[in-house]
C-alpha positions as CSV (number, residue, x, y, z in Angstrom):
1,X,0.0,-0.3,0.0
2,X,2.8,2.2,0.9
3,X,4.4,1.9,-2.6
4,X,1.2,2.7,-4.1
5,X,0.8,5.8,-2.4
6,X,4.4,7.0,-3.0
7,X,4.5,6.2,-6.9
8,X,0.8,8.1,-7.5
9,X,2.1,11.2,-5.1
10,X,1.6,14.3,-7.3
11,X,4.9,16.0,-5.8
12,X,7.2,13.0,-6.6
13,X,5.5,12.5,-10.0
14,X,6.9,16.1,-10.9
15,X,10.2,14.6,-10.4
16,X,9.8,11.9,-12.9
17,X,10.8,14.2,-16.0
18,X,14.1,13.4,-17.9
19,X,16.5,16.0,-16.0
20,X,19.5,17.4,-17.9
21,X,22.9,16.9,-16.3
22,X,25.9,19.2,-16.9
23,X,28.4,16.3,-17.7
24,X,25.8,14.8,-20.1
25,X,27.5,14.2,-23.4
26,X,25.9,16.1,-26.3
27,X,26.3,13.4,-28.9
28,X,26.5,9.7,-28.1
29,X,29.6,8.2,-28.6
30,X,30.5,6.7,-31.9
31,X,31.0,3.2,-30.6
32,X,29.3,-0.2,-30.8
33,X,28.4,-0.2,-26.8
34,X,26.2,2.9,-27.1
35,X,26.3,6.3,-25.8
36,X,27.9,5.3,-22.4
37,X,31.0,3.6,-23.4
38,X,34.1,4.7,-22.0
39,X,36.2,2.5,-24.2
40,X,38.2,4.4,-26.9
41,X,38.9,2.8,-30.2
42,X,42.2,0.8,-30.9
43,X,44.0,0.7,-33.9
44,X,43.9,-2.5,-35.7
45,X,46.5,-4.7,-36.1
46,X,48.1,-5.0,-39.6
47,X,50.7,-7.6,-39.5
48,X,48.8,-10.1,-41.5
49,X,51.1,-9.5,-44.5
50,X,54.2,-10.5,-42.7
51,X,55.7,-14.0,-43.5
52,X,58.5,-14.0,-40.7
53,X,59.6,-11.8,-38.0
54,X,62.3,-11.5,-35.8
55,X,62.5,-9.5,-32.3
56,X,65.7,-8.3,-30.9
57,X,65.9,-6.8,-27.0
58,X,68.5,-4.4,-27.0
59,X,69.6,-0.9,-25.5
60,X,69.9,2.5,-27.1
61,X,72.6,4.9,-26.9
62,X,71.2,6.2,-23.4
63,X,71.4,2.9,-22.3
64,X,67.3,2.7,-22.1
65,X,65.8,-1.1,-23.0
66,X,64.4,-1.0,-26.7
67,X,62.9,-3.5,-29.0
68,X,63.9,-3.9,-32.5
69,X,61.7,-6.0,-35.2
70,X,62.8,-7.1,-38.4
71,X,60.2,-8.8,-40.8
72,X,60.0,-10.0,-44.3
73,X,56.7,-9.5,-45.9
74,X,54.7,-9.7,-49.2
75,X,53.3,-6.8,-50.7
76,X,50.8,-6.0,-53.5
77,X,52.2,-7.1,-56.9
78,X,54.7,-9.8,-56.0
79,X,56.8,-7.5,-54.0
80,X,59.0,-8.6,-51.4
81,X,60.1,-6.1,-48.7
82,X,62.2,-6.3,-45.5
83,X,61.2,-3.9,-42.6
84,X,63.0,-2.8,-39.2
85,X,61.3,-0.8,-36.7
86,X,62.9,0.2,-33.1
87,X,60.3,0.4,-30.3
88,X,57.2,0.0,-32.9
89,X,55.1,-1.2,-29.5
90,X,54.9,2.6,-28.7
91,X,53.5,3.7,-31.8
92,X,49.6,4.7,-32.3
93,X,49.3,2.3,-35.0
94,X,50.6,-1.2,-36.0
95,X,51.1,0.2,-39.5
96,X,54.5,0.4,-40.6
97,X,56.0,3.8,-42.0
98,X,57.6,4.3,-45.2
99,X,60.9,4.8,-43.6
100,X,60.8,1.4,-41.8
101,X,61.6,-0.4,-44.9
102,X,65.4,-1.5,-45.6
103,X,64.5,-3.3,-48.5
104,X,61.7,-3.9,-51.7
105,X,62.4,-6.0,-54.5
106,X,60.8,-9.3,-56.7
107,X,63.3,-11.7,-55.9
108,X,62.8,-13.9,-52.5
109,X,66.7,-14.5,-52.2
110,X,67.3,-10.9,-52.5
111,X,64.9,-10.3,-49.6
112,X,66.2,-12.9,-47.2
113,X,69.8,-11.8,-48.1
114,X,68.8,-8.1,-47.0
115,X,66.9,-9.5,-43.7
116,X,69.9,-11.5,-42.9
117,X,72.1,-8.8,-43.2
118,X,69.9,-6.5,-41.1
119,X,69.4,-9.1,-38.4
120,X,73.2,-9.8,-38.4
121,X,74.1,-6.0,-37.7
122,X,71.3,-5.6,-35.2
123,X,72.5,-8.6,-33.3
124,X,76.3,-8.0,-33.3
125,X,75.3,-4.4,-31.8
126,X,73.5,-5.7,-29.1
127,X,76.2,-8.6,-28.4
128,X,78.4,-5.4,-28.2
129,X,76.0,-4.0,-25.5
130,X,76.3,-7.0,-23.6
131,X,73.7,-9.1,-24.6
132,X,73.6,-12.7,-25.0
133,X,70.5,-13.5,-27.0
134,X,70.8,-15.5,-30.0
135,X,68.5,-15.2,-33.1
136,X,67.9,-17.7,-35.9
137,X,68.8,-16.6,-39.5
138,X,65.6,-16.2,-42.0
139,X,65.2,-19.2,-44.2
140,X,63.8,-19.7,-47.2
141,X,61.8,-22.9,-46.0
142,X,60.0,-20.5,-43.1
143,X,58.7,-18.5,-45.8
144,X,57.3,-21.3,-48.1
145,X,54.5,-22.4,-46.2
146,X,53.0,-18.6,-45.5
147,X,53.7,-17.9,-49.0
148,X,51.6,-21.2,-50.3
149,X,48.8,-20.3,-47.6
150,X,48.8,-16.6,-49.0
151,X,49.0,-17.8,-53.0
152,X,46.0,-19.9,-53.0
153,X,44.0,-17.8,-50.5
154,X,44.2,-20.0,-47.2
155,X,45.0,-17.4,-44.7
């Protein structure tokens, strides 16, 4: 009985109207969760064209830890590319920059040679800084499986 009396009270019915809050957003957020979403959009991971990758943990000139990524990828038009990025985990996007590429060409063996030279240079610098981390060189056999899946559309 009390609930019926309180729910129909004319004084309380006036308070049921929508109230405008000062901190309410003018427009709903552009996200699939609705207007009350507090999550921001994250950049999409774009490493699908990479066929092989190596990561070297090292130190920069100031002695601060850094991570070097070296990869071989297949680009549109049958182009092989070798990339090298330092501390890419701090970038706002996973998309490689134009200056990250150290080689682009049509021959797989040339890409392997460029990738292994880049890897060897970075490993030798890391060893000079006291790192004992070893990296396997890039091999043709590790690229053929992903190449076959890419060629026949079975990603």
